[in-house]
N, C-alpha and C positions, 0 to 999 in steps of 0.2 A: 653618527649623531651630527645634525646640522650645526654649522658654525655661524649660520645666518641669524643676526639678531632679530628676535621677535618684534621688537619695537618698530622695525622698518616694515613689518607686515600689517601693523595696526593702522587701518584707514582712518580711525577716529582720533588718533593722536595728533596734536598740533606739531607741525614740522619745525616750528621755531623753538621747540623744547630742546634744551641743551643735551639731554640724553639721546634725542633723535639725531642731532648733529654729530655728536661724538660717535654714535653707532655707525653712521654713514662714513665718517672719516677714518674710523678704525678698521673698517671693512677692507679686506684684500681681495683681489681678483681670484686668487686661489681658494677663497672661502665659498665661492659661488657654485651653485648647481643650476641646471635649467629650471628647477622649481622656483628659484629665487628671482629669476629674470623678470617675471611679471610684476613683482613688487617694485623693483627698481624702475621698470618702465612706467608704472603708475605714478611713482614719485616724480619721475622726469616730466611726464606729460601734464601733471597738475601743479607743480611747484612754480612759484614766481622767483625763486632763489636761483640766480644764474650760477652761483658757485656749486649748488647741489647738482645742477644739470651737467656742469663741467666734470664734477667728481664721478657721476654715473657714466658719462661717456668714457672716461678713462678706466673705469672698472670693467666696462663691457667691450671695449674696442679690440681685445685679443680673443674674445669668445667666438667659437665657430658654430654655435648652435644655429641651424638654418633659419629658425623663426626670427632671429635677430635682424635679418636682412631688411625687413620692412621697418623695424625700429630705426636702423641707421639711415634709411631713405627719408623717413620722417624727420629725424634729427638734422640731416643735411639741409633740408628745406627750411626748418624752423630757425636754425641758428643764424644770428647776424654777425657774431664775432668770427673772424676768419680762423682763428686757432681752433675754435669749437667745430667749425665746418671741417677742418682737417681731421679732427678726432673722429667725426662721423664718417669721413671719407676713409680713414684708416680701417674702421669697422667694415664699411662697404666693400673695400678692396678684397676682403676675405671671401666674398660671395660673387663678385662681378668680374666680367672680362675687361681686358685693357681698353677696348674701344668704348665701353660704357663709362669707364673712369675718365677717359680722355675728354669726353663731352663735358663732364662736370668740372674738370680742371680748366678747360678753356673758358668756362663762365667765371671761374674763380680768378683767372688772370685778368679779365676785364674789370672785375670788382676791385682787385688789388691795385690796378693802375689808377682807378678813380680815388682810392684811399690816399694815394700820394698827393693828389690835388686837394682833396677835402680836408685831410688831417696830415699835413706834411711832417709833423713831429711825433707820429704815432709809434714811438720806439717800442712800447710794451708789446704791441701786436707782432711787430717784426721779430722780436726776441722769442716770442712764443712759437711762431712759425718756424724759426731756425733752431728751436730746441731739439734735443736728442730724441724725444718721443714723437716729434712731428714730421716735418718734411724730410729731414735727413734720414729718419727711420724708413720712410716710404721709398725714398730713392735707393737706399741700400738693399731693402728687402725685395722690391719689385723690378728695379732697373728700368722702369717705364720712362720713355722720353718725356712724356707730359709732366711727370713728377720732377724730372731734372730741370726742365724748362721753367717750371713754377718756382723751384728753389733758386734758380739763377735770377729770375725776376725779383724775388724777395731780396736776395743779396744785393742786387744792383740798386734797388730802391733804398735799402738800408744804407748802402755806401754813400748815397747822395745826401743823406741827412748830415747836419753839422756834427762835429766830433763830440759835442757836449751830450748828445743823445745816445752814444754808443757804449756798449760794454758795461751796463749797469747790473744786468743779471742774465741768467740763462736758465734752461731747465734740463734736468737729467733724464735718464732713460725711463723713469717712472712719471715724468711730468712734474716733478717737485722743483720748486724754485731754488736756484743756487745764486746767492748774491755775489757779485764780483766787485762791488763797491759798498761801502757802508752807507747807511741812510743819509748821514751827514754829508759825505762826499757827493752823493748823487744830488742831494738838495742844493748844495753850493754850486755845482756845475750848471744845473738847470737855471737857478736863480741868476747866476752871472751871465748866462747866455741871454736870458730875457731882458736883463738890465742893460746889457751892452747893445742889444738890438731894439730896445725900447718897444718891446712887444707886450 
């Protein structure tokens, strides 16, 4: 018996409905079969909800069903947030050779370098890239030089940020947020930094 919620297959249902959201967020990767992938891909390609796309990438990035390769290629091109590009890359790595992955990573390195100039205090994105389900996972699993170089670049750019922006949260092996500071501590550190630097 399928454990895939019927509500996620209903194309007429409003995705903003709380039951729809709950079904998507209660879904586990192990609940999926290839028959369910089309429904998730349809939601991914039609939704304007970034958090839904993020959730679907994380549900699918360990799945080895060959037809998902084209989905991950599309997702890699579509996403603007670097952590979500990494999730698409994690899925693509299951189907691609190292030389093909290296080309994509080289482009990511250029984008990442620009991020440091355009958004110098972008600590959330750095923490997501450094999370246990992102670049460290790829480095450990594949041992590709390109992944190691990208993680090193992320860490170097992270280290160049002021201390006030470091160590607020991380992510675990499942991509779930793990807070390292309370909301009050984080808010105070950031507020004090901006006050002192008159930003």
